[in-house]
C-alpha positions in Angstrom: -17.4 89.5 62.7 -16.6 90.9 59.3 -19.0 90.3 56.4 -18.5 90.9 52.7 -20.9 90.7 49.7 -19.8 89.0 46.5 -21.5 89.4 43.2 -21.0 88.9 39.4 -23.1 88.9 36.3 -20.6 88.5 33.5 -18.7 85.3 32.8 -15.0 85.5 33.5 -12.8 84.6 30.5 -10.8 82.1 32.6 -13.1 81.0 35.3 -16.4 80.8 33.4 -19.9 81.6 34.7 -20.4 84.0 37.5 -20.9 81.3 40.2 -17.6 79.7 39.3 -15.9 83.1 39.4 -17.3 83.7 42.9 -16.0 80.3 44.1 -12.5 81.1 42.7 -12.6 84.6 44.3 -13.5 83.0 47.7 -10.5 80.6 47.3 -8.2 83.6 46.5 -9.5 85.5 49.6 -9.1 82.5 51.8 -5.5 82.0 50.6 -4.5 85.6 51.4 -2.2 86.2 54.3 -4.0 87.5 57.3 -7.5 86.6 56.0 -9.7 83.6 56.6 -13.1 82.8 55.0 -15.1 81.3 57.9 -18.5 80.8 56.3 -20.3 81.4 53.0 -24.0 81.7 52.3 -25.7 79.9 49.5 -25.5 81.6 46.1 -28.5 83.6 45.0 -29.7 84.7 41.6 -30.9 88.3 41.6 -32.2 90.9 39.2 -29.9 93.9 38.5 -30.6 96.9 40.8 -31.7 99.3 39.4 -33.5 97.3 36.7 -31.7 97.2 33.4 -31.0 94.9 30.4 -28.0 93.4 32.2 -27.9 89.6 32.9 -29.0 88.4 36.3 -26.4 88.5 39.1 -25.1 85.7 41.3 -24.6 86.9 44.9 -23.4 85.6 48.2 -22.1 86.8 51.5 -19.0 85.5 53.4 -17.9 85.9 57.0 -14.3 86.6 57.4 -11.7 86.8 60.1 -8.7 89.1 59.3 -5.9 91.0 60.9 -6.3 93.8 58.3 -7.9 97.0 59.4 -11.0 98.2 57.4 -9.1 100.4 55.0 -6.5 97.7 54.2 -9.2 95.1 53.8 -11.2 97.2 51.4 -8.0 97.9 49.4 -7.4 94.2 49.3 -10.9 93.5 48.1 -10.4 96.1 45.3 -7.1 94.6 44.4 -8.7 91.1 44.0 -11.5 92.7 41.8 -8.8 94.3 39.6 -6.9 91.0 39.4 -10.1 89.4 38.1 -10.4 92.1 35.4 -12.8 94.5 37.1 -12.6 98.0 35.7 -14.8 100.7 37.3 -16.3 102.9 34.6 -19.7 103.7 36.0 -22.0 102.8 38.9 -24.2 99.8 38.6 -22.5 98.5 35.5 -22.2 94.7 34.7 -19.1 93.2 36.2 -17.1 90.0 36.4 -16.6 90.5 40.2 -17.9 92.8 42.9 -16.6 92.6 46.5 -18.2 94.9 49.0 -17.3 95.3 52.7 -20.6 95.2 54.5 -19.8 95.1 58.2 -16.6 95.1 60.2 -17.8 94.1 63.7 -19.6 97.1 65.3 -17.3 99.6 63.5 -19.0 102.7 62.1 -16.9 104.7 59.6 -18.2 107.7 57.6 -15.6 107.5 54.7 -13.5 110.5 55.8 -10.5 111.2 53.7 -11.5 108.6 51.1 -11.7 105.7 53.7 -14.4 103.1 53.7 -18.0 103.7 54.7 -19.0 101.0 57.2 -21.6 99.6 57.4 -22.1 99.6 53.7 -24.5 102.5 53.0 -27.0 100.6 50.9 -26.9 97.1 52.3 -30.1 97.5 54.3 -32.0 98.2 51.0 -30.9 95.2 49.1 -32.5 91.7 49.1 -29.4 90.3 47.4 -27.3 91.3 50.4 -29.8 90.7 53.2 -31.0 87.3 52.2 -27.6 85.6 52.1 -26.5 87.6 55.2 -29.6 86.4 57.1 -28.4 82.8 56.4 -25.1 83.5 58.3 -26.2 86.0 60.9 -30.0 86.6 61.1 -29.8 88.2 64.6 -26.8 90.4 63.9 -27.8 94.0 64.6 -27.0 96.7 62.1 -24.6 99.0 64.1 -26.3 102.2 62.9 -30.0 101.3 62.4 -30.2 99.1 65.6 -32.3 96.5 63.8 -31.2 92.8 63.2 -30.7 91.5 59.7 -33.9 89.4 59.8 -35.8 92.6 60.7 -34.2 94.6 58.0 -35.2 91.9 55.5 -38.8 92.0 56.7 -38.9 95.7 56.1 -38.1 95.5 52.4 -41.0 95.8 50.0 -42.3 92.3 48.9 -41.6 91.5 45.3 -39.0 94.2 44.8 -35.5 93.2 43.8 -36.1 89.5 42.9 -33.6 87.3 44.7 -33.8 83.5 44.8 -31.4 80.7 45.8 -29.4 79.4 42.9 -30.3 75.7 43.6 
């Protein structure tokens, strides 16, 4: 299975608040040729990581099925971000849309020649990724660390990186 993380903490000029932007992005992804959104977690509100004066994020995880290879899928995710007005200036900046490729089955890629890094190199350290991912696949095993998602979530420090369901 293929999993992506979705996040936003700025309102989109056309789609409105972050949660609405994520819903619209999911519809765009599901309508793409060769891509199907099979399941989506609840939406979560999370504090920015690292802590900053930015607004809270809205995050979710989606399970996809696709005929695209990992590099083509990542390129498609970046194209959707750009279509939504995302411009990458600096790491950890506020954004209208963030789409991260977390897992592509058991594939492990090290990012050679500018290709994707899979699994996502920081996913195992983020409540805002692991909590929604645990809804969809609690027993899925991280292909590098050999620990399931529920176990990874249990290893995160309590109280760090506030993340709670958005209703």
